[in-house]
C-alpha positions, 0 to 999 in steps of 0.5 A: 500500500505504501508503494502505491501511495508513493507512486501516486505522490510522485506521479502527481508531482511530475504532472504538476511540473511544467517544463519548456517542452510542455509550454511549447506544446501550447499556443504562444501567449504572445508572438511579436516581430521586429527588425532588431537583431535576436541577440539585441532583443534577448539582451533587452528582455534579460535586462528588463526581466532581471528587475523581478526576483525570479530565476532567469536562464538564457540559453543560446542556440544556433537557431536563436535564444531562449530565456526561461523564467522560474520561481526559483533556480530549481523550480519548473519553468513557468514561462519562456520566450524563444527569440529567433532571427527569421529572414530579415526579421526577429520573431519572439514567441512567449509561452506562459504557465504563470499562476498570476497575471504576467502581462508585465513580462510579455509587454517588456518583450513587445517593448524590446522588439519595438525599441531595439534597432536593426543591425547595420 
């Protein structure tokens, strides 16, 4: 009986965990396009989001940058933005499973997309 209870507790905990892959399985909360470089937009977003007392992780890939938000360093991802160059533009897709209103976060992505100058 104890084994079944332990398995049920573990399964419940795992089901409640949100990771980056499961966030990307849903439709983005917000999508933006701009002419700034993906790197400059990612820098802007990290600088803005650093104002909050959450754990941020920036992951640079060959295809762009992902910035993940967690409540603490070891907690599950509660939101992320994928910032990628697409042709002559940069696309930012924000995915969220925030337990509260997170409009502050995606508003800052939009601001970064609009104020970050294009290279050149």
